[in-house]
BAFI-3210 file (N, C-alpha, C; in Angstrom, 3 decimals, decimal comma, padded with zeros to 6 digits):
// residues 269
n [1|2|3|4|5|6|7|8|9|10|11|12|13|14|15|16|17|18|19|20|21|22|23|24|25|26|27|28|29|30|31|32|33|34|35|36|37|38|39|40|41|42|43|44|45|46|47|48|49|50|51|52|53|54|55|56|57|58|59|60|61|62|63|64|65|66|67|68|69|70|71|72|73|74|75|76|77|78|79|80|81|82|83|84|85|86|87|88|89|90|91|92|93|94|95|96|97|98|99|100|101|102|103|104|105|106|107|108|109|110|111|112|113|114|115|116|117|118|119|120|121|122|123|124|125|126|127|128|129|130|131|132|133|134|135|136|137|138|139|140|141|142|143|144|145|146|147|148|149|150|151|152|153|154|155|156|157|158|159|160|161|162|163|164|165|166|167|168|169|170|171|172|173|174|175|176|177|178|179|180|181|182|183|184|185|186|187|188|189|190|191|192|193|194|195|196|197|198|199|200|201|202|203|204|205|206|207|208|209|210|211|212|213|214|215|216|217|218|219|220|221|222|223|224|225|226|227|228|229|230|231|232|233|234|235|236|237|238|239|240|241|242|243|244|245|246|247|248|249|250|251|252|253|254|255|256|257|258|259|260|261|262|263|264|265|266|267|268|269]
n.u [095,689|095,924|097,997|100,082|100,375|101,220|103,685|105,047|105,202|106,812|109,170|109,960|110,462|112,632|114,547|114,891|116,050|118,458|119,631|120,028|121,870|125,212|127,528|130,006|133,516|136,178|135,052|134,453|132,436|131,698|130,870|129,642|131,455|130,192|130,540|131,148|134,049|136,242|137,750|141,311|142,782|142,874|145,926|146,064|144,501|145,817|147,016|149,361|151,123|151,323|152,482|154,928|155,964|156,276|158,071|160,304|163,719|165,156|164,206|164,984|166,742|166,105|163,529|162,174|162,401|160,398|158,103|156,757|155,313|153,772|152,452|152,382|151,312|148,646|147,754|148,169|146,586|144,055|143,486|143,345|145,426|146,917|148,729|149,674|148,233|147,690|148,857|149,011|151,174|150,756|152,446|154,879|157,150|160,068|159,644|158,751|156,141|155,894|157,774|156,735|154,252|155,218|156,458|154,282|152,493|154,087|155,914|154,051|152,512|152,227|153,630|153,039|154,955|154,716|156,049|156,167|158,190|161,017|161,688|164,788|165,768|164,937|166,541|167,830|165,716|164,750|166,923|166,935|164,484|164,829|166,955|165,784|163,733|165,199|166,073|163,768|162,024|159,409|158,342|157,296|158,692|157,263|157,717|156,372|154,799|152,272|150,203|149,935|148,250|148,234|148,762|149,059|150,508|148,697|146,195|142,738|140,642|142,265|143,720|143,983|144,179|144,867|147,062|147,428|149,589|149,745|150,114|148,107|147,389|149,507|149,054|146,840|147,893|149,783|148,190|147,532|145,703|143,394|140,956|141,341|143,367|142,056|140,021|141,512|142,581|140,236|139,434|141,519|141,236|139,822|136,317|135,054|137,551|140,059|140,637|142,865|143,439|145,581|146,106|147,308|145,390|143,512|141,893|138,398|136,241|138,021|138,748|140,787|142,588|144,946|146,700|149,058|150,730|150,716|150,702|148,470|145,124|141,619|139,550|136,895|136,872|138,564|137,034|134,825|135,991|136,997|134,746|133,371|134,547|133,370|133,807|132,960|132,851|133,889|134,923|136,499|139,329|140,484|143,074|145,323|144,858|145,385|144,273|145,270|146,464|145,984|145,734|146,888|149,570|152,661|153,396|155,895|156,895|156,389|157,061|155,276|153,377|151,080|147,537|145,866|143,806|142,389|141,196|139,062|138,119|135,891|135,570|132,522|130,802]
n.v [131,623|128,873|128,324|129,749|128,288|125,808|126,541|127,194|124,693|123,372|124,839|124,177|121,450|121,506|122,774|120,854|118,797|120,036|120,326|117,704|116,705|117,067|119,672|119,311|118,769|118,234|115,746|114,615|114,283|117,298|118,538|121,428|122,808|121,886|122,709|125,211|127,266|127,251|129,610|130,192|128,231|129,551|130,531|129,978|127,749|125,700|122,492|121,582|119,476|119,557|122,058|121,540|119,598|121,006|122,982|121,562|121,029|119,172|119,034|119,344|122,182|122,997|122,076|123,634|126,092|126,115|126,380|128,849|129,406|127,124|126,574|124,452|123,873|124,554|122,728|120,210|120,453|120,993|118,636|116,977|115,438|113,341|112,209|108,768|107,937|106,087|106,752|107,761|109,013|109,979|110,008|111,185|112,584|114,423|114,166|116,098|116,421|113,866|113,769|115,656|114,465|112,134|113,142|114,150|111,927|110,305|107,882|105,858|105,807|105,443|105,963|105,661|106,125|106,924|106,618|106,613|105,346|107,465|109,956|110,378|113,013|113,831|112,793|113,861|114,498|111,925|110,673|112,212|111,509|108,707|108,856|110,326|108,632|106,578|107,626|108,163|106,449|105,539|105,376|103,810|102,820|103,009|101,943|101,957|101,607|103,769|102,440|100,100|097,279|096,894|099,286|100,427|098,925|097,794|096,628|096,350|099,073|100,193|102,574|105,921|108,354|109,735|111,498|113,688|115,843|118,516|117,103|115,840|116,938|116,146|113,430|113,572|114,999|113,190|111,196|109,092|106,422|107,657|106,882|104,233|104,539|106,182|104,474|102,471|103,912|104,564|102,003|101,403|103,162|103,734|103,608|106,855|107,849|110,163|111,714|113,771|116,497|118,761|121,288|123,158|125,794|125,817|127,719|128,220|125,759|124,799|122,170|119,419|120,732|122,362|120,772|119,367|121,316|123,903|122,891|122,893|122,413|122,137|122,762|121,757|119,716|117,854|117,311|116,063|113,676|112,402|112,069|110,272|107,901|107,244|108,861|111,669|115,146|116,913|119,221|122,405|124,527|127,899|128,530|128,478|130,171|132,544|135,256|137,084|135,696|134,941|132,488|131,642|131,245|129,389|127,222|127,254|129,699|131,595|130,444|129,033|130,988|130,506|130,268|127,993|125,142|123,435|120,487|118,383|115,185|112,561|109,152|107,636|106,598]
n.w [125,758|126,148|124,358|125,499|127,828|126,813|125,715|128,033|129,316|127,443|127,707|130,303|129,945|128,138|129,741|131,683|130,229|129,486|131,999|132,688|130,904|130,761|129,713|127,094|126,507|124,414|124,018|126,490|129,482|131,142|133,851|135,592|138,345|141,464|144,011|146,307|146,449|149,217|151,482|152,052|154,689|157,930|159,521|162,253|162,475|161,298|161,827|164,420|163,871|161,130|160,663|161,885|160,184|157,761|158,531|159,235|159,955|158,547|155,965|152,491|151,181|148,592|148,354|150,257|149,080|147,241|148,643|149,132|146,810|146,599|148,982|151,127|153,690|153,469|151,530|152,842|155,152|154,052|152,640|154,764|155,916|158,304|161,272|161,273|159,074|155,984|152,881|149,382|146,848|143,758|140,674|141,652|141,000|141,732|144,445|146,286|147,416|148,479|150,587|152,413|153,015|154,180|156,501|157,887|158,300|159,805|161,932|162,404|160,211|156,580|153,334|149,922|147,259|143,991|140,724|137,181|134,431|134,077|131,675|129,877|130,070|132,536|134,494|136,733|138,475|138,850|140,176|142,480|143,584|144,139|145,998|148,036|148,951|150,046|152,459|153,834|155,990|156,216|153,725|150,744|147,782|144,624|141,668|138,931|135,747|134,388|133,163|134,479|135,851|138,507|140,002|142,552|145,315|147,377|149,684|148,732|149,636|151,667|151,895|153,187|151,909|148,661|146,606|143,843|142,703|140,795|138,429|137,039|134,634|133,060|132,735|131,114|128,916|127,971|127,178|128,871|130,351|132,189|133,270|134,012|135,944|137,848|138,639|139,884|141,998|143,326|144,166|145,924|148,045|151,310|152,253|152,359|152,060|150,815|147,697|146,450|144,324|142,762|140,388|137,495|136,328|133,350|130,744|131,230|129,961|128,105|128,172|127,422|125,888|126,420|127,794|126,973|125,841|127,225|129,718|131,383|132,694|132,278|134,951|135,327|133,501|134,727|137,027|135,844|134,793|137,112|138,752|137,225|137,914|140,255|142,434|144,577|144,394|147,129|148,321|147,642|147,357|147,564|147,996|146,351|144,292|141,660|140,547|138,734|136,734|133,423|132,320|129,951|129,478|129,402|132,061|133,393|132,911|134,843|137,540|140,234|140,272|138,919|138,366|140,304|140,864|143,679|144,623|146,488|146,458|147,446|148,348|148,337|151,313]
ca.u [096,066|096,369|099,298|101,072|100,582|102,023|105,049|105,629|105,522|107,959|110,366|110,364|111,030|113,960|115,439|115,193|117,004|119,742|120,218|120,391|122,975|126,265|128,269|131,153|134,721|137,072|134,367|134,262|131,486|132,340|129,867|130,115|131,792|128,988|130,958|131,726|135,417|136,455|138,912|142,456|142,629|143,639|147,146|145,791|143,791|146,690|147,469|150,768|151,940|151,568|153,471|156,220|156,456|156,694|159,208|161,356|165,074|165,692|163,727|165,982|166,600|165,423|162,102|161,643|162,369|159,152|156,959|156,006|154,375|152,934|151,689|152,159|150,474|147,262|147,489|148,101|145,440|142,824|143,231|143,138|146,493|147,141|149,633|149,150|147,516|148,321|148,541|149,805|151,537|150,802|153,336|155,558|158,274|161,241|159,256|158,431|154,931|156,148|158,454|155,792|153,315|155,974|156,695|153,018|151,915|154,972|156,371|152,933|151,849|152,996|153,422|153,402|155,390|154,703|156,471|156,393|159,543|161,433|162,435|166,211|166,034|164,555|167,346|168,102|164,533|164,695|167,945|166,468|163,392|165,390|167,738|164,849|163,016|166,132|166,204|162,447|161,797|157,996|157,927|157,474|158,900|156,418|158,300|155,506|154,220|150,914|149,207|149,960|146,970|148,406|149,545|149,345|150,655|147,980|144,928|141,579|140,032|143,225|144,358|143,199|144,216|145,736|147,294|148,085|149,931|150,170|150,499|146,973|147,436|150,484|148,383|145,991|148,746|150,449|147,126|147,495|144,326|143,026|139,828|141,917|144,064|141,072|139,327|142,413|142,639|138,948|139,464|142,526|140,835|138,764|135,118|135,325|138,919|140,196|141,435|143,152|144,083|145,960|146,691|147,344|144,118|143,382|140,700|137,149|135,698|139,081|138,914|142,156|143,318|146,230|147,425|150,388|151,542|150,840|150,700|147,305|143,951|140,343|139,105|135,674|137,250|139,062|135,900|134,040|136,672|137,136|133,432|132,980|135,086|132,573|134,093|132,123|133,579|133,448|135,373|137,478|140,000|141,022|144,387|146,361|144,356|146,082|143,353|145,987|146,882|144,929|145,697|147,284|151,009|153,342|153,444|157,234|157,247|156,345|156,861|154,678|152,432|149,916|146,269|145,714|142,649|142,665|139,923|139,019|137,089|135,743|134,934|131,317|130,757]
ca.v [131,124|127,497|128,360|130,193|127,165|124,795|127,057|127,097|123,277|123,061|125,464|123,358|120,201|121,783|123,067|119,581|118,077|120,710|120,045|116,293|116,386|118,047|120,151|118,466|119,375|117,165|114,463|114,122|115,043|118,370|119,213|122,599|122,533|122,059|122,990|126,552|127,275|127,804|130,488|129,512|127,925|130,502|129,944|129,490|126,471|124,674|121,634|121,713|118,454|120,000|123,137|120,929|118,916|122,013|123,735|120,636|121,402|118,141|119,153|119,945|123,617|123,149|121,872|124,794|127,229|126,034|126,460|130,107|129,299|125,926|126,621|123,064|123,757|124,597|121,455|119,109|120,652|120,892|117,227|116,263|114,468|113,257|111,134|107,411|107,618|105,436|107,622|107,554|110,186|109,506|110,835|111,923|113,357|114,390|113,755|117,211|116,069|112,624|114,045|116,314|113,440|111,254|113,803|114,302|110,650|109,858|106,488|104,903|105,880|104,946|106,683|104,948|107,161|106,275|107,249|105,756|105,532|108,846|110,232|110,612|114,408|114,051|111,911|114,527|114,301|110,505|110,426|112,868|110,685|107,491|109,218|110,772|107,494|105,794|108,185|108,264|105,055|105,142|105,526|102,660|103,225|102,298|102,243|101,219|102,371|104,212|101,519|098,859|096,859|096,901|100,510|100,618|097,614|097,839|095,896|097,209|099,749|100,322|103,888|107,050|109,473|109,662|112,858|113,964|117,257|119,227|116,194|115,240|117,422|115,347|112,187|113,912|115,363|111,995|110,262|107,955|106,012|108,140|106,115|103,058|104,992|106,648|103,301|101,801|104,748|104,375|100,693|101,381|104,019|103,346|104,445|108,131|108,260|111,401|111,797|115,193|116,886|120,160|121,446|124,486|126,066|126,263|128,533|127,486|125,218|124,377|120,730|118,902|121,437|122,946|119,872|118,984|122,469|124,864|122,122|123,334|121,577|122,722|122,202|120,967|118,502|116,928|116,899|115,106|112,380|111,767|111,641|109,087|106,720|107,000|109,847|112,859|116,351|117,280|120,562|123,072|125,600|129,011|128,861|128,591|130,992|133,762|135,823|137,867|134,757|134,805|131,057|131,442|131,119|128,166|127,314|127,517|131,089|132,260|129,299|129,339|132,102|130,118|130,021|126,557|124,652|122,387|119,769|117,215|114,193|111,559|107,889|107,552|105,540]
ca.w [127,085|125,982|123,675|126,484|128,747|126,121|125,617|129,378|129,513|126,586|128,286|131,452|129,428|127,591|130,859|132,348|129,386|129,614|133,314|132,800|130,005|130,968|128,543|126,804|125,952|123,959|124,047|127,839|130,285|131,897|134,663|136,324|139,739|142,266|145,372|146,417|146,959|150,552|151,625|152,668|156,107|158,756|160,085|163,614|162,406|160,719|162,929|164,805|163,214|159,761|160,758|162,211|158,986|156,781|159,064|159,673|159,527|157,663|154,587|151,604|150,900|147,302|148,614|150,977|148,155|146,481|149,548|149,034|145,701|146,673|150,231|151,539|154,885|152,999|150,877|153,806|156,034|153,264|152,344|156,026|156,181|159,749|161,714|161,250|157,840|154,847|151,750|148,167|146,056|142,376|139,848|142,719|140,434|142,615|145,788|147,180|148,172|149,214|151,857|153,307|153,475|155,076|157,786|158,614|158,762|160,874|161,978|162,421|158,919|155,437|152,078|148,700|146,322|142,679|139,481|136,026|133,908|133,845|130,437|130,140|130,429|133,927|135,337|138,004|139,317|139,199|141,195|143,699|144,126|144,731|147,184|149,068|149,519|150,861|153,813|154,463|156,372|156,124|152,330|149,858|146,387|143,652|140,362|138,008|134,653|134,682|132,626|135,252|136,425|139,960|140,180|143,973|145,964|148,647|149,715|148,444|150,773|152,769|151,954|153,697|150,956|147,485|146,111|142,558|142,853|139,582|137,350|136,325|133,253|132,318|132,353|129,973|127,790|127,446|126,800|129,793|130,643|133,522|133,805|134,665|137,148|138,819|139,169|140,817|143,192|144,005|144,825|146,989|149,156|152,231|152,138|153,018|151,749|150,040|146,478|146,333|143,062|142,540|139,056|136,896|135,664|131,963|130,571|131,376|128,725|127,180|128,231|127,418|124,833|126,800|128,696|126,487|125,437|128,320|130,968|132,137|132,460|132,674|136,232|135,184|132,774|135,752|137,850|135,073|134,711|138,433|139,237|136,465|138,599|141,454|143,473|144,675|144,776|148,477|148,698|146,784|148,082|146,775|148,569|145,320|143,194|141,238|139,565|137,720|135,690|132,409|131,983|128,551|129,332|129,824|133,521|133,926|132,631|136,157|138,425|141,521|140,158|138,123|139,033|140,485|141,618|144,667|144,725|147,371|146,136|148,497|148,002|149,183|152,321]
c.u [096,621|097,747|100,392|101,407|101,481|103,472|105,766|106,059|106,753|109,245|110,878|111,030|112,432|114,965|115,847|116,200|118,376|120,419|120,712|121,600|124,066|126,902|129,447|132,302|135,660|136,413|134,107|133,209|132,223|131,274|130,455|130,424|130,572|129,307|131,599|133,132|135,474|137,697|140,078|142,225|143,457|144,831|146,905|145,112|144,603|147,220|148,972|151,644|152,214|152,601|154,862|156,821|156,997|157,970|160,407|162,719|165,661|165,184|164,784|165,695|165,861|163,913|161,492|161,545|161,075|157,917|156,114|154,959|153,397|152,089|151,367|151,265|148,994|146,876|147,250|146,884|144,125|142,472|143,109|144,188|146,854|148,149|148,924|148,435|148,367|147,879|149,422|150,006|151,740|151,541|154,092|156,685|159,467|160,929|158,963|157,216|155,153|156,775|157,527|154,786|153,983|156,132|155,404|152,494|152,795|155,268|155,250|152,149|152,735|152,616|153,891|153,686|155,572|155,228|156,523|157,817|159,844|162,080|163,874|166,494|165,662|165,333|167,637|166,937|164,416|165,694|167,533|165,389|163,936|166,152|166,835|164,183|163,933|166,246|164,868|161,942|160,345|157,444|158,257|157,614|158,040|156,874|157,542|154,948|152,755|149,842|149,198|148,574|147,019|149,258|149,946|149,382|150,014|146,710|143,776|141,023|140,963|143,855|143,401|143,134|145,172|145,830|147,909|148,337|150,563|150,649|149,320|147,000|148,433|149,895|147,513|146,844|149,434|149,474|147,181|146,035|143,951|141,865|140,340|142,610|143,064|140,296|140,201|142,547|141,359|138,947|140,413|142,110|139,776|137,488|135,325|136,725|138,965|141,092|141,633|143,916|144,329|146,507|146,566|146,079|144,302|142,118|139,454|136,624|136,730|139,315|140,366|143,078|144,741|147,118|148,851|151,299|151,777|150,946|149,633|146,123|142,711|139,828|137,880|135,889|137,732|137,916|135,074|134,674|136,694|135,790|132,905|133,465|134,325|132,814|133,058|132,997|133,028|133,810|136,369|138,050|140,538|142,452|145,471|145,891|145,250|145,221|144,026|146,489|145,742|144,864|146,095|148,773|151,523|153,673|154,824|157,722|157,310|156,045|156,310|153,640|151,224|148,669|146,073|144,437|143,099|141,321|140,053|137,818|137,060|135,099|133,714|131,369|129,677]
c.v [129,708|127,446|128,750|129,057|126,104|125,242|126,952|125,670|122,896|123,628|124,666|122,073|120,419|122,073|121,801|118,781|118,695|120,429|118,631|115,941|117,424|118,494|119,247|119,300|118,246|115,798|113,922|114,938|116,091|119,106|120,446|122,192|122,837|122,312|124,372|126,468|127,892|128,687|129,688|129,310|128,918|129,809|129,345|128,131|125,383|123,816|121,737|120,691|118,796|121,125|122,560|120,249|119,912|122,715|122,864|121,012|120,397|118,200|119,825|121,413|123,854|122,969|123,118|126,026|127,262|126,318|127,722|130,042|128,158|125,822|125,224|122,911|123,795|123,263|120,343|119,234|120,477|119,437|116,372|115,222|114,528|112,159|109,782|107,013|106,807|106,193|107,279|108,874|109,697|110,511|111,771|112,813|113,281|114,086|114,879|116,887|114,825|112,901|114,720|115,316|112,517|111,861|113,980|112,961|109,997|108,369|105,456|104,920|105,354|105,746|105,805|106,010|106,533|107,182|106,202|105,952|107,000|108,968|110,598|112,034|114,737|113,159|112,535|114,348|112,856|110,178|111,025|112,046|109,431|107,802|109,618|109,572|106,632|106,324|108,351|106,856|104,599|105,278|104,275|103,178|102,361|102,733|101,438|102,150|102,681|103,274|100,180|098,549|096,816|098,098|100,729|099,255|097,588|097,006|096,841|097,823|100,012|101,717|104,962|108,200|109,161|111,076|112,823|115,466|117,815|118,312|115,506|115,686|116,630|114,008|112,425|114,189|114,180|110,884|108,956|107,669|106,436|107,372|104,896|103,443|105,411|105,492|102,550|102,595|104,590|103,063|100,679|102,181|103,377|104,122|105,722|108,645|109,419|111,215|113,288|115,518|118,393|120,253|122,880|124,708|126,454|127,110|127,660|127,024|124,707|122,874|120,316|119,682|121,849|122,020|119,602|120,179|123,437|124,192|122,641|122,431|122,293|121,995|121,307|119,701|117,436|116,412|115,839|113,730|111,668|111,290|110,442|107,803|106,410|107,983|110,970|114,039|116,841|118,703|121,082|124,244|126,652|129,366|129,084|129,400|132,210|134,405|136,651|136,996|134,601|133,392|130,767|131,185|129,807|128,272|127,643|128,931|131,892|131,194|129,739|130,442|131,772|130,046|128,512|126,232|123,554|121,739|118,560|116,356|113,162|110,304|107,721|106,374|104,541]
c.w [126,990|125,341|124,657|127,456|128,107|125,975|126,956|129,676|128,696|127,157|129,467|130,981|128,897|128,694|131,569|131,550|129,517|130,918|133,408|131,964|130,159|129,663|128,306|126,290|125,620|124,122|125,431|128,570|131,107|132,715|135,337|137,758|140,609|143,732|145,401|146,995|148,346|150,538|152,187|154,167|156,924|159,411|161,461|163,615|161,702|161,869|163,170|164,095|161,750|159,752|161,017|160,984|157,969|157,235|159,433|159,097|158,542|156,237|153,717|151,323|149,584|147,451|149,243|150,073|147,343|147,335|149,376|147,925|145,831|147,945|150,772|152,758|154,513|152,357|151,890|154,715|155,277|152,957|153,604|156,335|157,670|160,078|161,688|159,978|156,867|153,600|150,551|147,449|144,625|141,510|140,784|142,217|141,386|144,060|146,764|148,045|149,024|150,569|152,853|153,876|154,492|156,460|158,585|159,128|159,819|160,876|162,008|161,117|157,807|154,195|150,925|147,645|144,950|141,586|138,386|135,547|133,648|132,471|130,793|130,601|131,872|134,884|136,703|138,966|139,762|140,306|142,534|144,382|144,814|146,019|148,336|149,755|150,392|152,283|154,531|154,757|156,234|154,705|151,530|148,426|145,474|142,260|139,313|136,948|134,954|134,126|133,357|135,817|137,947|140,346|141,631|144,679|147,346|148,541|149,384|149,727|151,935|152,892|152,481|152,707|149,818|146,915|144,709|142,533|141,578|138,462|136,668|134,861|132,415|131,895|131,125|128,739|127,149|127,088|127,614|130,130|132,058|134,116|134,572|135,966|138,219|139,432|140,166|142,120|144,004|144,782|146,019|148,218|150,034|151,882|152,957|152,764|150,771|148,816|146,217|145,064|143,050|141,118|138,578|136,061|134,206|131,880|130,649|130,017|127,746|127,200|128,327|126,493|125,214|127,625|128,243|126,211|126,600|129,684|131,939|131,799|132,991|133,919|136,081|134,369|133,765|136,612|137,137|135,037|136,061|138,954|138,449|137,126|139,881|142,584|143,450|145,094|146,105|148,843|147,680|147,569|147,124|147,173|147,526|144,113|142,950|140,157|138,486|136,564|134,685|131,832|130,534|128,385|129,905|131,312|134,087|133,616|133,929|137,195|139,780|141,474|139,287|138,994|139,099|141,248|142,573|145,016|145,641|147,000|147,258|147,914|148,908|150,151|151,959]
res [m|k|i|r|y|l|l|w|i|a|a|i|a|m|a|s|i|g|a|a|v|p|a|t|a|a|g|n|p|v|p|a|a|n|v|a|e|s|a|p|i|p|e|a|k|i|p|a|y|i|k|a|a|v|d|a|s|g|r|p|a|d|d|k|a|l|d|a|g|r|r|p|e|q|m|l|a|f|f|g|i|k|p|g|m|k|v|a|d|i|w|a|a|g|g|w|s|t|e|l|l|s|r|v|v|g|p|t|g|k|v|y|s|q|n|g|p|f|p|a|k|f|k|k|a|e|d|s|w|h|a|r|i|k|r|l|k|n|v|v|e|v|d|k|a|f|d|s|s|d|l|l|p|v|a|p|g|s|l|d|a|v|i|v|n|m|n|y|h|d|m|v|g|r|k|i|d|r|a|k|i|n|q|q|i|f|a|a|l|k|p|g|g|v|y|g|i|i|d|h|s|a|q|n|g|s|g|a|r|d|a|a|i|l|h|r|i|d|e|n|f|v|i|g|e|v|e|q|a|g|f|k|l|a|a|a|s|s|a|l|r|h|p|e|d|d|r|t|w|f|i|f|k|k|r|g|q|t|d|r|f|m|l|k|f|v|k|p|r]
***
């Protein structure tokens, strides 16, 4: 009886140690997602100002062609983007997300659209980004390298939301200092502010392995890095899930059909 009791105590101790120490992948803490995914937001509950922004006749045709695969109304509603907000779009690329954010926050809001230096092969995207910002009056162009100590030209605690749409894996693949970026985003957000990340799912437990080649990232790897900066995972959405994707192919093989996670982190109040 005494032996059985001692074994029971030992089992509890080992379980406690396992719970306290998260699994690791590529040397980084990788806690399991602790928030259940919510279903896509019903169309009837998408705010009218978001529908108007997505359906706006002034949006470029090339942008609208991407909507079916990216579901912008789900992204904007899930992250809680509203008129009058001050938001940032990190690694904005050609500006698809920037324009949507601009149209939702409206004339009383502001969008900080950031890109680092564009490689020569992406000159078309760079030209598109510059041209877009010139016509969007509430957008501030932030042309700064990712290792800048002042990545966002805003006062601490002044932003309502920051979005990284399908480019966190690129930061990992290019070995950019995400801890530094996440800390700057944390400082720029108001208490209760949202840090929204969408990216292409890699296989569970793969960590950073596929970031540079397949342009995918393990969801729990991202959660681990972002929560290290002080954020808390508040919600996750299944709106961009594609269960038929086995997560082993290059993302541009079937554009708009990858399994993607959508995570909403919050800066604690």
